[in-house]
N, CA, C, O and the ligand as a Tripos MOL2 file, in Angstrom:
@<TRIPOS>MOLECULE
protein
  285   283    72     0     0
PROTEIN
NO_CHARGES

@<TRIPOS>ATOM
      1 N          25.5510   11.2650  -24.6460 N.3       1 MET1
      2 CA         24.2610   10.6780  -25.1640 C.3       1 MET1
      3 C          24.1620    9.1490  -25.0640 C.2       1 MET1
      4 O          25.0570    8.4770  -25.5770 O.2       1 MET1
      5 N          23.2650    8.6280  -24.5160 N.am      2 ARG2
      6 CA         23.1550    6.9850  -24.7000 C.3       2 ARG2
      7 C          22.0630    6.9120  -25.6360 C.2       2 ARG2
      8 O          21.0840    7.6510  -25.5290 O.2       2 ARG2
      9 N          22.2020    5.9490  -26.6620 N.am      3 PRO3
     10 CA         21.1060    5.5050  -27.5500 C.3       3 PRO3
     11 C          20.1650    4.7220  -26.9140 C.2       3 PRO3
     12 O          20.5470    3.8290  -26.1580 O.2       3 PRO3
     13 N          18.9600    4.9300  -27.1130 N.am      4 VAL4
     14 CA         17.9110    4.2840  -26.5360 C.3       4 VAL4
     15 C          17.6890    2.7310  -27.2910 C.2       4 VAL4
     16 O          17.4600    2.6340  -28.4970 O.2       4 VAL4
     17 N          17.7840    1.6830  -26.4750 N.am      5 THR5
     18 CA         17.6610    0.3280  -26.9380 C.3       5 THR5
     19 C          16.4090   -0.0850  -26.7730 C.2       5 THR5
     20 O          15.5780    0.6140  -26.1930 O.2       5 THR5
     21 N          16.1240   -1.3400  -27.2970 N.am      6 ALA6
     22 CA         14.8800   -2.0220  -27.2560 C.3       6 ALA6
     23 C          14.5900   -2.7280  -26.1970 C.2       6 ALA6
     24 O          13.4840   -3.2630  -26.1280 O.2       6 ALA6
     25 N          15.4520   -2.8550  -25.2510 N.am      7 SER7
     26 CA         15.3850   -3.6630  -24.1700 C.3       7 SER7
     27 C          14.4630   -3.0550  -22.9730 C.2       7 SER7
     28 O          14.4010   -1.8590  -22.6890 O.2       7 SER7
     29 N          13.9300   -3.8530  -22.4850 N.am      8 THR8
     30 CA         12.7570   -3.2500  -21.2940 C.3       8 THR8
     31 C          13.5620   -2.6080  -20.1090 C.2       8 THR8
     32 O          13.2030   -1.6330  -19.4480 O.2       8 THR8
     33 N          14.8120   -3.3950  -19.9490 N.am      9 TYR9
     34 CA         15.3150   -2.6760  -18.6370 C.3       9 TYR9
     35 C          16.7960   -2.1670  -19.2010 C.2       9 TYR9
     36 O          17.4100   -2.8780  -19.9970 O.2       9 TYR9
     37 N          17.2470   -1.0980  -18.8180 N.am     10 PRO10
     38 CA         18.7180   -0.8050  -19.0100 C.3      10 PRO10
     39 C          19.6310   -2.1010  -18.5100 C.2      10 PRO10
     40 O          19.1420   -3.0380  -17.8810 O.2      10 PRO10
     41 N          20.7960   -2.0270  -18.8220 N.am     11 ARG11
     42 CA         21.5610   -3.4350  -18.6490 C.3      11 ARG11
     43 C          21.6320   -3.5290  -17.0150 C.2      11 ARG11
     44 O          21.3300   -4.5480  -16.3940 O.2      11 ARG11
     45 N          22.0520   -2.3770  -16.4510 N.am     12 VAL12
     46 CA         22.0860   -2.4370  -14.8260 C.3      12 VAL12
     47 C          21.2040   -1.4670  -14.3270 C.2      12 VAL12
     48 O          21.1630   -0.2950  -14.7010 O.2      12 VAL12
     49 N          20.4790   -2.0050  -13.4470 N.am     13 SER13
     50 CA         19.3820   -1.0610  -12.6190 C.3      13 SER13
     51 C          19.5290   -1.0610  -11.3050 C.2      13 SER13
     52 O          20.1580   -2.0090  -10.8340 O.2      13 SER13
     53 N          19.0750   -0.1710  -10.5110 N.am     14 PRO14
     54 CA         19.2770   -0.3010   -9.0750 C.3      14 PRO14
     55 C          18.0800   -1.1530   -8.5760 C.2      14 PRO14
     56 O          16.9920   -1.1610   -9.1510 O.2      14 PRO14
     57 N          18.3480   -1.8260   -7.5280 N.am     15 CYS15
     58 CA         17.3280   -2.9820   -6.9940 C.3      15 CYS15
     59 C          16.3390   -1.9880   -6.6150 C.2      15 CYS15
     60 O          16.5020   -0.8270   -6.2420 O.2      15 CYS15
     61 N          15.1260   -2.7730   -6.8070 N.am     16 ARG16
     62 CA         13.9080   -1.9850   -6.1390 C.3      16 ARG16
     63 C          13.8640   -1.9270   -4.4230 C.2      16 ARG16
     64 O          13.2910   -1.1250   -3.6860 O.2      16 ARG16
     65 N          14.6720   -3.0630   -4.1220 N.am     17 HIS17
     66 CA         14.3270   -3.3070   -2.4980 C.3      17 HIS17
     67 C          15.4940   -2.7450   -1.7260 C.2      17 HIS17
     68 O          15.2730   -2.3210   -0.5910 O.2      17 HIS17
     69 N          16.8680   -2.6910   -2.2880 N.am     18 CYS18
     70 CA         17.7910   -2.3310   -1.5290 C.3      18 CYS18
     71 C          18.8290   -1.2220   -2.3370 C.2      18 CYS18
     72 O          19.7610   -0.6250   -1.8000 O.2      18 CYS18
     73 N          18.4360   -1.1200   -3.6850 N.am     19 GLY19
     74 CA         19.0880    0.0530   -4.2280 C.3      19 GLY19
     75 C          20.5960   -0.4010   -4.7650 C.2      19 GLY19
     76 O          21.2910    0.4370   -5.3410 O.2      19 GLY19
     77 N          21.0220   -1.6040   -4.5800 N.am     20 LEU20
     78 CA         22.0550   -1.9900   -5.0860 C.3      20 LEU20
     79 C          22.0990   -2.2140   -6.6650 C.2      20 LEU20
     80 O          21.0480   -2.5350   -7.2200 O.2      20 LEU20
     81 N          23.0560   -2.0890   -7.2810 N.am     21 ALA21
     82 CA         22.9350   -2.3500   -8.6010 C.3      21 ALA21
     83 C          22.6900   -3.8320   -9.1360 C.2      21 ALA21
     84 O          23.4170   -4.7580   -8.7750 O.2      21 ALA21
     85 N          21.7520   -3.9840   -9.9130 N.am     22 VAL22
     86 CA         21.4430   -5.4640  -10.2150 C.3      22 VAL22
     87 C          21.5830   -5.5940  -11.9220 C.2      22 VAL22
     88 O          21.3780   -4.6990  -12.7420 O.2      22 VAL22
     89 N          21.9430   -6.8090  -12.1420 N.am     23 LEU23
     90 CA         22.1970   -7.2960  -13.4500 C.3      23 LEU23
     91 C          21.8490   -8.7140  -13.6590 C.2      23 LEU23
     92 O          21.7160   -9.5470  -12.7630 O.2      23 LEU23
     93 N          21.6910   -8.9450  -15.1510 N.am     24 ARG24
     94 CA         21.0670  -10.3390  -15.2500 C.3      24 ARG24
     95 C          22.3150  -11.3820  -15.2680 C.2      24 ARG24
     96 O          23.3630  -10.9340  -15.7340 O.2      24 ARG24
     97 N          22.3100  -12.5920  -14.8560 N.am     25 ASP25
     98 CA         23.2590  -13.4110  -14.9050 C.3      25 ASP25
     99 C          22.8490  -14.2160  -16.1780 C.2      25 ASP25
    100 O          21.8940  -13.9060  -16.8910 O.2      25 ASP25
    101 N          23.7440  -15.3730  -16.4050 N.am     26 ASN26
    102 CA         23.6320  -16.0060  -17.7490 C.3      26 ASN26
    103 C          22.4050  -16.5710  -17.9970 C.2      26 ASN26
    104 O          21.9880  -16.6960  -19.1480 O.2      26 ASN26
    105 N          21.7480  -16.9450  -16.9690 N.am     27 ASP27
    106 CA         20.4550  -17.6090  -17.1860 C.3      27 ASP27
    107 C          19.0970  -16.4490  -17.1820 C.2      27 ASP27
    108 O          17.9080  -16.7620  -17.1250 O.2      27 ASP27
    109 N          19.5760  -15.2600  -17.2480 N.am     28 GLY28
    110 CA         18.6070  -14.1510  -17.1080 C.3      28 GLY28
    111 C          17.8990  -13.8790  -15.8630 C.2      28 GLY28
    112 O          16.8160  -13.3020  -15.7630 O.2      28 GLY28
    113 N          18.6830  -14.3930  -14.8400 N.am     29 VAL29
    114 CA         18.0850  -14.2720  -13.4950 C.3      29 VAL29
    115 C          18.8910  -12.9720  -13.0020 C.2      29 VAL29
    116 O          20.1040  -12.8090  -13.1390 O.2      29 VAL29
    117 N          17.8960  -11.9850  -12.3420 N.am     30 TRP30
    118 CA         18.4750  -10.8490  -11.7790 C.3      30 TRP30
    119 C          19.4790  -11.1710  -10.6380 C.2      30 TRP30
    120 O          19.2690  -12.0590   -9.8130 O.2      30 TRP30
    121 N          20.6030  -10.3730  -10.6520 N.am     31 ILE31
    122 CA         21.5540  -10.8820   -9.4390 C.3      31 ILE31
    123 C          22.2210   -9.4830   -9.2360 C.2      31 ILE31
    124 O          22.3230   -8.6770  -10.1610 O.2      31 ILE31
    125 N          22.7290   -9.2120   -7.7970 N.am     32 HIS32
    126 CA         23.1350   -7.8860   -7.3870 C.3      32 HIS32
    127 C          24.5720   -7.9370   -7.9720 C.2      32 HIS32
    128 O          25.0810   -9.0150   -8.2810 O.2      32 HIS32
    129 N          25.2690   -6.6540   -8.1300 N.am     33 SER33
    130 CA         26.4780   -6.4310   -8.5970 C.3      33 SER33
    131 C          27.4650   -7.0470   -7.5540 C.2      33 SER33
    132 O          28.6730   -7.1380   -7.7720 O.2      33 SER33
    133 N          26.7630   -7.5260   -6.2270 N.am     34 THR34
    134 CA         27.7070   -8.1310   -5.2420 C.3      34 THR34
    135 C          27.7120   -9.4900   -5.6180 C.2      34 THR34
    136 O          28.4140  -10.1460   -4.8490 O.2      34 THR34
    137 N          27.1820  -10.1720   -6.5330 N.am     35 LEU35
    138 CA         26.9420  -11.5120   -6.9580 C.3      35 LEU35
    139 C          25.9300  -12.2040   -5.8220 C.2      35 LEU35
    140 O          25.8790  -13.4290   -5.7050 O.2      35 LEU35
    141 N          25.2740  -11.4650   -5.1450 N.am     36 SER36
    142 CA         24.3710  -12.1180   -4.2910 C.3      36 SER36
    143 C          22.9550  -12.1150   -4.8580 C.2      36 SER36
    144 O          22.5910  -11.0260   -5.3010 O.2      36 SER36
    145 N          22.1350  -13.0640   -4.9270 N.am     37 TYR37
    146 CA         20.7700  -12.7410   -5.4360 C.3      37 TYR37
    147 C          19.7140  -12.1720   -4.2470 C.2      37 TYR37
    148 O          18.7110  -11.5260   -4.5500 O.2      37 TYR37
    149 N          19.9870  -12.4190   -3.1960 N.am     38 VAL38
    150 CA         19.2400  -11.8680   -1.9140 C.3      38 VAL38
    151 C          19.7060  -10.5420   -1.6210 C.2      38 VAL38
    152 O          20.8940  -10.2210   -1.6620 O.2      38 VAL38
    153 N          18.6160   -9.6620   -1.2830 N.am     39 CYS39
    154 CA         18.9120   -8.4910   -0.8810 C.3      39 CYS39
    155 C          19.4590   -8.2500    0.5260 C.2      39 CYS39
    156 O          18.8020   -8.6610    1.4830 O.2      39 CYS39
    157 N          20.6280   -7.6040    0.7180 N.am     40 ARG40
    158 CA         21.1980   -7.3400    2.0770 C.3      40 ARG40
    159 C          21.0880   -5.7710    2.3320 C.2      40 ARG40
    160 O          21.1350   -4.8980    1.4660 O.2      40 ARG40
    161 N          20.9420   -5.6100    3.6060 N.am     41 ASP41
    162 CA         20.9960   -4.1780    4.1450 C.3      41 ASP41
    163 C          22.5230   -3.9710    4.1940 C.2      41 ASP41
    164 O          23.3630   -4.8590    4.0490 O.2      41 ASP41
    165 N          22.7870   -2.4830    4.4530 N.am     42 ARG42
    166 CA         24.2000   -2.1970    4.6830 C.3      42 ARG42
    167 C          25.0630   -2.9140    5.3360 C.2      42 ARG42
    168 O          26.2170   -3.0900    4.9460 O.2      42 ARG42
    169 N          24.4550   -3.5150    6.6580 N.am     43 TYR43
    170 CA         25.0340   -4.3280    7.5390 C.3      43 TYR43
    171 C          25.2630   -5.9370    7.1450 C.2      43 TYR43
    172 O          25.7960   -6.8170    7.8220 O.2      43 TYR43
    173 N          24.7620   -6.0000    6.0140 N.am     44 GLY44
    174 CA         24.8400   -7.6250    5.6610 C.3      44 GLY44
    175 C          23.8130   -8.4910    5.9000 C.2      44 GLY44
    176 O          23.7740   -9.6520    5.4940 O.2      44 GLY44
    177 N          22.8730   -7.8670    6.6390 N.am     45 ALA45
    178 CA         21.6470   -8.5670    7.1130 C.3      45 ALA45
    179 C          20.7370   -9.0240    5.8460 C.2      45 ALA45
    180 O          20.3120   -8.2010    5.0350 O.2      45 ALA45
    181 N          20.5430  -10.0790    5.7780 N.am     46 LEU46
    182 CA         19.1620  -10.4950    5.0080 C.3      46 LEU46
    183 C          17.7720   -9.7700    4.7520 C.2      46 LEU46
    184 O          16.9250   -9.7180    5.6440 O.2      46 LEU46
    185 N          17.5950   -9.2770    3.6420 N.am     47 ARG47
    186 CA         16.3640   -8.4230    3.9450 C.3      47 ARG47
    187 C          15.1410   -9.2730    3.4780 C.2      47 ARG47
    188 O          14.0320   -8.8090    3.7430 O.2      47 ARG47
    189 N          15.2030  -10.3320    2.8870 N.am     48 GLY48
    190 CA         14.1590  -11.3740    2.6830 C.3      48 GLY48
    191 C          13.6790  -11.1450    1.2430 C.2      48 GLY48
    192 O          12.6120  -11.6570    0.9070 O.2      48 GLY48
    193 N          14.2970  -10.5060    0.4770 N.am     49 SER49
    194 CA         13.7840   -9.9990   -0.7890 C.3      49 SER49
    195 C          14.9880  -10.5400   -1.8490 C.2      49 SER49
    196 O          16.1220  -10.8990   -1.5310 O.2      49 SER49
    197 N          14.4200  -10.4920   -3.1540 N.am     50 TYR50
    198 CA         15.5890  -10.9050   -4.0540 C.3      50 TYR50
    199 C          15.7590   -9.7620   -5.1260 C.2      50 TYR50
    200 O          14.9060   -8.9220   -5.4120 O.2      50 TYR50
    201 N          16.8930   -9.8740   -5.6110 N.am     51 ALA51
    202 CA         17.3510   -8.8000   -6.8310 C.3      51 ALA51
    203 C          16.1180   -8.6540   -7.7260 C.2      51 ALA51
    204 O          15.5210   -9.6600   -8.1090 O.2      51 ALA51
    205 N          15.7470   -7.4860   -8.0490 N.am     52 ASN52
    206 CA         14.6440   -7.1620   -8.6690 C.3      52 ASN52
    207 C          14.8620   -5.5690   -9.2200 C.2      52 ASN52
    208 O          15.0090   -4.6090   -8.4630 O.2      52 ASN52
    209 N          14.8540   -5.5180  -10.2840 N.am     53 PRO53
    210 CA         15.2860   -3.8870  -10.8160 C.3      53 PRO53
    211 C          13.9990   -3.1000  -10.6450 C.2      53 PRO53
    212 O          12.8660   -3.5820  -10.6210 O.2      53 PRO53
    213 N          14.3490   -1.7530  -10.5220 N.am     54 GLU54
    214 CA         13.3950   -0.6210  -10.4550 C.3      54 GLU54
    215 C          12.8150   -0.8690  -11.9600 C.2      54 GLU54
    216 O          13.4550   -1.2270  -12.9490 O.2      54 GLU54
    217 N          11.2390   -0.5390  -11.8420 N.am     55 PRO55
    218 CA         10.8680   -0.3340  -13.3600 C.3      55 PRO55
    219 C          11.3730    0.9450  -13.7730 C.2      55 PRO55
    220 O          11.4840    1.8980  -13.0030 O.2      55 PRO55
    221 N          11.7360    0.9680  -15.2180 N.am     56 PRO56
    222 CA         12.3760    2.2440  -15.6590 C.3      56 PRO56
    223 C          11.5600    3.3240  -15.4230 C.2      56 PRO56
    224 O          10.3550    3.2470  -15.1820 O.2      56 PRO56
    225 N          12.3480    4.5430  -15.5060 N.am     57 ALA57
    226 CA         11.5080    5.8080  -15.0370 C.3      57 ALA57
    227 C          10.8290    6.1740  -16.1200 C.2      57 ALA57
    228 O          10.0690    7.1370  -16.0160 O.2      57 ALA57
    229 N          10.9580    5.4880  -17.3800 N.am     58 THR58
    230 CA         10.1310    6.0160  -18.4610 C.3      58 THR58
    231 C           8.8520    4.9780  -18.7660 C.2      58 THR58
    232 O           8.3130    4.7990  -19.8580 O.2      58 THR58
    233 N           8.5440    4.3890  -17.5740 N.am     59 THR59
    234 CA          7.4430    3.4900  -17.6410 C.3      59 THR59
    235 C           5.9950    4.2720  -18.0430 C.2      59 THR59
    236 O           5.6870    5.2400  -17.3480 O.2      59 THR59
    237 N           5.1380    3.8870  -19.1050 N.am     60 ARG60
    238 CA          4.2720    4.4570  -19.2520 C.3      60 ARG60
    239 C           3.1910    3.4840  -19.5340 C.2      60 ARG60
    240 O           3.4450    2.3120  -19.8090 O.2      60 ARG60
    241 N           1.8470    4.0130  -19.4600 N.am     61 LEU61
    242 CA          0.6360    3.1120  -19.8350 C.3      61 LEU61
    243 C           0.8910    2.5660  -21.2210 C.2      61 LEU61
    244 O           0.7030    1.3690  -21.4380 O.2      61 LEU61
    245 N           1.3300    3.4230  -22.2130 N.am     62 GLY62
    246 CA          1.4580    3.0700  -23.7730 C.3      62 GLY62
    247 C           2.7030    2.7830  -23.8600 C.2      62 GLY62
    248 O           3.5170    3.0180  -22.9680 O.2      62 GLY62
    249 N           2.9840    2.2000  -25.0480 N.am     63 PRO63
    250 CA          4.2020    1.7430  -25.3730 C.3      63 PRO63
    251 C           5.3770    3.1570  -25.6300 C.2      63 PRO63
    252 O           5.2300    3.9650  -26.5470 O.2      63 PRO63
    253 N           6.2600    3.2020  -24.8420 N.am     64 PRO64
    254 CA          7.0990    4.6400  -24.9400 C.3      64 PRO64
    255 C           8.1700    4.4170  -26.1460 C.2      64 PRO64
    256 O           9.0260    3.5430  -26.2790 O.2      64 PRO64
    257 N           7.8500    5.4130  -26.8980 N.am     65 PHE65
    258 CA          8.6780    5.6910  -28.1300 C.3      65 PHE65
    259 C           9.0320    4.1680  -29.0200 C.2      65 PHE65
    260 O          10.1370    3.8290  -29.4440 O.2      65 PHE65
    261 N           7.8480    3.4780  -29.1280 N.am     66 GLY66
    262 CA          7.9430    2.4110  -29.9610 C.3      66 GLY66
    263 C           8.6210    1.2690  -29.4790 C.2      66 GLY66
    264 O           8.8630    0.3290  -30.2350 O.2      66 GLY66
    265 N           8.9460    1.2640  -28.3020 N.am     67 VAL67
    266 CA          9.6420    0.1120  -27.5550 C.3      67 VAL67
    267 C           8.4990   -0.9880  -27.1660 C.2      67 VAL67
    268 O           7.5590   -0.5860  -26.4800 O.2      67 VAL67
    269 N           8.5350   -2.3360  -27.5650 N.am     68 GLN68
    270 CA          7.6210   -2.9840  -27.2300 C.3      68 GLN68
    271 C           7.9920   -3.8110  -25.8620 C.2      68 GLN68
    272 O           9.0110   -4.4860  -25.7170 O.2      68 GLN68
    273 N           7.1360   -3.6530  -25.0570 N.am     69 PRO69
    274 CA          7.0950   -4.2570  -23.6520 C.3      69 PRO69
    275 C           7.5510   -5.9710  -23.8780 C.2      69 PRO69
    276 O           7.3310   -6.6560  -24.8770 O.2      69 PRO69
    277 N           8.1230   -6.3070  -22.8330 N.am     70 ALA70
    278 CA          8.7130   -7.8010  -22.8300 C.3      70 ALA70
    279 C           7.5370   -8.6820  -22.7830 C.2      70 ALA70
    280 O           7.4390   -9.6800  -23.4970 O.2      70 ALA70
    281 N           6.5270   -8.2570  -21.8280 N.am     71 ARG71
    282 CA          5.1920   -8.9590  -21.4300 C.3      71 ARG71
    283 C           4.1650   -8.1690  -21.3420 C.2      71 ARG71
    284 O           3.0620   -8.6210  -21.0340 O.2      71 ARG71
    285 ZN         18.3260   -5.9540   -3.6090 Zn       72 ZN72
@<TRIPOS>BOND
     1     1     2 1
     2     2     3 1
     3     3     4 2
     4     3     5 am
     5     5     6 1
     6     6     7 1
     7     7     8 2
     8     7     9 am
     9     9    10 1
    10    10    11 1
    11    11    12 2
    12    11    13 am
    13    13    14 1
    14    14    15 1
    15    15    16 2
    16    15    17 am
    17    17    18 1
    18    18    19 1
    19    19    20 2
    20    19    21 am
    21    21    22 1
    22    22    23 1
    23    23    24 2
    24    23    25 am
    25    25    26 1
    26    26    27 1
    27    27    28 2
    28    27    29 am
    29    29    30 1
    30    30    31 1
    31    31    32 2
    32    31    33 am
    33    33    34 1
    34    34    35 1
    35    35    36 2
    36    35    37 am
    37    37    38 1
    38    38    39 1
    39    39    40 2
    40    39    41 am
    41    41    42 1
    42    42    43 1
    43    43    44 2
    44    43    45 am
    45    45    46 1
    46    46    47 1
    47    47    48 2
    48    47    49 am
    49    49    50 1
    50    50    51 1
    51    51    52 2
    52    51    53 am
    53    53    54 1
    54    54    55 1
    55    55    56 2
    56    55    57 am
    57    57    58 1
    58    58    59 1
    59    59    60 2
    60    59    61 am
    61    61    62 1
    62    62    63 1
    63    63    64 2
    64    63    65 am
    65    65    66 1
    66    66    67 1
    67    67    68 2
    68    67    69 am
    69    69    70 1
    70    70    71 1
    71    71    72 2
    72    71    73 am
    73    73    74 1
    74    74    75 1
    75    75    76 2
    76    75    77 am
    77    77    78 1
    78    78    79 1
    79    79    80 2
    80    79    81 am
    81    81    82 1
    82    82    83 1
    83    83    84 2
    84    83    85 am
    85    85    86 1
    86    86    87 1
    87    87    88 2
    88    87    89 am
    89    89    90 1
    90    90    91 1
    91    91    92 2
    92    91    93 am
    93    93    94 1
    94    94    95 1
    95    95    96 2
    96    95    97 am
    97    97    98 1
    98    98    99 1
    99    99   100 2
   100    99   101 am
   101   101   102 1
   102   102   103 1
   103   103   104 2
   104   103   105 am
   105   105   106 1
   106   106   107 1
   107   107   108 2
   108   107   109 am
   109   109   110 1
   110   110   111 1
   111   111   112 2
   112   111   113 am
   113   113   114 1
   114   114   115 1
   115   115   116 2
   116   115   117 am
   117   117   118 1
   118   118   119 1
   119   119   120 2
   120   119   121 am
   121   121   122 1
   122   122   123 1
   123   123   124 2
   124   123   125 am
   125   125   126 1
   126   126   127 1
   127   127   128 2
   128   127   129 am
   129   129   130 1
   130   130   131 1
   131   131   132 2
   132   131   133 am
   133   133   134 1
   134   134   135 1
   135   135   136 2
   136   135   137 am
   137   137   138 1
   138   138   139 1
   139   139   140 2
   140   139   141 am
   141   141   142 1
   142   142   143 1
   143   143   144 2
   144   143   145 am
   145   145   146 1
   146   146   147 1
   147   147   148 2
   148   147   149 am
   149   149   150 1
   150   150   151 1
   151   151   152 2
   152   151   153 am
   153   153   154 1
   154   154   155 1
   155   155   156 2
   156   155   157 am
   157   157   158 1
   158   158   159 1
   159   159   160 2
   160   159   161 am
   161   161   162 1
   162   162   163 1
   163   163   164 2
   164   163   165 am
   165   165   166 1
   166   166   167 1
   167   167   168 2
   168   167   169 am
   169   169   170 1
   170   170   171 1
   171   171   172 2
   172   171   173 am
   173   173   174 1
   174   174   175 1
   175   175   176 2
   176   175   177 am
   177   177   178 1
   178   178   179 1
   179   179   180 2
   180   179   181 am
   181   181   182 1
   182   182   183 1
   183   183   184 2
   184   183   185 am
   185   185   186 1
   186   186   187 1
   187   187   188 2
   188   187   189 am
   189   189   190 1
   190   190   191 1
   191   191   192 2
   192   191   193 am
   193   193   194 1
   194   194   195 1
   195   195   196 2
   196   195   197 am
   197   197   198 1
   198   198   199 1
   199   199   200 2
   200   199   201 am
   201   201   202 1
   202   202   203 1
   203   203   204 2
   204   203   205 am
   205   205   206 1
   206   206   207 1
   207   207   208 2
   208   207   209 am
   209   209   210 1
   210   210   211 1
   211   211   212 2
   212   211   213 am
   213   213   214 1
   214   214   215 1
   215   215   216 2
   216   215   217 am
   217   217   218 1
   218   218   219 1
   219   219   220 2
   220   219   221 am
   221   221   222 1
   222   222   223 1
   223   223   224 2
   224   223   225 am
   225   225   226 1
   226   226   227 1
   227   227   228 2
   228   227   229 am
   229   229   230 1
   230   230   231 1
   231   231   232 2
   232   231   233 am
   233   233   234 1
   234   234   235 1
   235   235   236 2
   236   235   237 am
   237   237   238 1
   238   238   239 1
   239   239   240 2
   240   239   241 am
   241   241   242 1
   242   242   243 1
   243   243   244 2
   244   243   245 am
   245   245   246 1
   246   246   247 1
   247   247   248 2
   248   247   249 am
   249   249   250 1
   250   250   251 1
   251   251   252 2
   252   251   253 am
   253   253   254 1
   254   254   255 1
   255   255   256 2
   256   255   257 am
   257   257   258 1
   258   258   259 1
   259   259   260 2
   260   259   261 am
   261   261   262 1
   262   262   263 1
   263   263   264 2
   264   263   265 am
   265   265   266 1
   266   266   267 1
   267   267   268 2
   268   267   269 am
   269   269   270 1
   270   270   271 1
   271   271   272 2
   272   271   273 am
   273   273   274 1
   274   274   275 1
   275   275   276 2
   276   275   277 am
   277   277   278 1
   278   278   279 1
   279   279   280 2
   280   279   281 am
   281   281   282 1
   282   282   283 1
   283   283   284 2
@<TRIPOS>SUBSTRUCTURE
     1 MET1         2 RESIDUE 1 A MET
     2 ARG2         6 RESIDUE 1 A ARG
     3 PRO3        10 RESIDUE 1 A PRO
     4 VAL4        14 RESIDUE 1 A VAL
     5 THR5        18 RESIDUE 1 A THR
     6 ALA6        22 RESIDUE 1 A ALA
     7 SER7        26 RESIDUE 1 A SER
     8 THR8        30 RESIDUE 1 A THR
     9 TYR9        34 RESIDUE 1 A TYR
    10 PRO10       38 RESIDUE 1 A PRO
    11 ARG11       42 RESIDUE 1 A ARG
    12 VAL12       46 RESIDUE 1 A VAL
    13 SER13       50 RESIDUE 1 A SER
    14 PRO14       54 RESIDUE 1 A PRO
    15 CYS15       58 RESIDUE 1 A CYS
    16 ARG16       62 RESIDUE 1 A ARG
    17 HIS17       66 RESIDUE 1 A HIS
    18 CYS18       70 RESIDUE 1 A CYS
    19 GLY19       74 RESIDUE 1 A GLY
    20 LEU20       78 RESIDUE 1 A LEU
    21 ALA21       82 RESIDUE 1 A ALA
    22 VAL22       86 RESIDUE 1 A VAL
    23 LEU23       90 RESIDUE 1 A LEU
    24 ARG24       94 RESIDUE 1 A ARG
    25 ASP25       98 RESIDUE 1 A ASP
    26 ASN26      102 RESIDUE 1 A ASN
    27 ASP27      106 RESIDUE 1 A ASP
    28 GLY28      110 RESIDUE 1 A GLY
    29 VAL29      114 RESIDUE 1 A VAL
    30 TRP30      118 RESIDUE 1 A TRP
    31 ILE31      122 RESIDUE 1 A ILE
    32 HIS32      126 RESIDUE 1 A HIS
    33 SER33      130 RESIDUE 1 A SER
    34 THR34      134 RESIDUE 1 A THR
    35 LEU35      138 RESIDUE 1 A LEU
    36 SER36      142 RESIDUE 1 A SER
    37 TYR37      146 RESIDUE 1 A TYR
    38 VAL38      150 RESIDUE 1 A VAL
    39 CYS39      154 RESIDUE 1 A CYS
    40 ARG40      158 RESIDUE 1 A ARG
    41 ASP41      162 RESIDUE 1 A ASP
    42 ARG42      166 RESIDUE 1 A ARG
    43 TYR43      170 RESIDUE 1 A TYR
    44 GLY44      174 RESIDUE 1 A GLY
    45 ALA45      178 RESIDUE 1 A ALA
    46 LEU46      182 RESIDUE 1 A LEU
    47 ARG47      186 RESIDUE 1 A ARG
    48 GLY48      190 RESIDUE 1 A GLY
    49 SER49      194 RESIDUE 1 A SER
    50 TYR50      198 RESIDUE 1 A TYR
    51 ALA51      202 RESIDUE 1 A ALA
    52 ASN52      206 RESIDUE 1 A ASN
    53 PRO53      210 RESIDUE 1 A PRO
    54 GLU54      214 RESIDUE 1 A GLU
    55 PRO55      218 RESIDUE 1 A PRO
    56 PRO56      222 RESIDUE 1 A PRO
    57 ALA57      226 RESIDUE 1 A ALA
    58 THR58      230 RESIDUE 1 A THR
    59 THR59      234 RESIDUE 1 A THR
    60 ARG60      238 RESIDUE 1 A ARG
    61 LEU61      242 RESIDUE 1 A LEU
    62 GLY62      246 RESIDUE 1 A GLY
    63 PRO63      250 RESIDUE 1 A PRO
    64 PRO64      254 RESIDUE 1 A PRO
    65 PHE65      258 RESIDUE 1 A PHE
    66 GLY66      262 RESIDUE 1 A GLY
    67 VAL67      266 RESIDUE 1 A VAL
    68 GLN68      270 RESIDUE 1 A GLN
    69 PRO69      274 RESIDUE 1 A PRO
    70 ALA70      278 RESIDUE 1 A ALA
    71 ARG71      282 RESIDUE 1 A ARG
    72 ZN72       285 GROUP 0 **** ****
């Protein structure tokens, strides 16, 4: 069991563009676990998009479980 935290996103999320795991760097910018900001496909070609986490599966119109949205 994982406790539900107050963060909007889990610490590591799949990229919405390429599916790679993404996490925040020291500046709070999303970066892939491959330490690349840009998305690449499985052949290493640039996809023209940047690391961006998928929205949490629990996204709802109302505040879920009392969690305050970040914005
Ligand atoms: Zn990506």
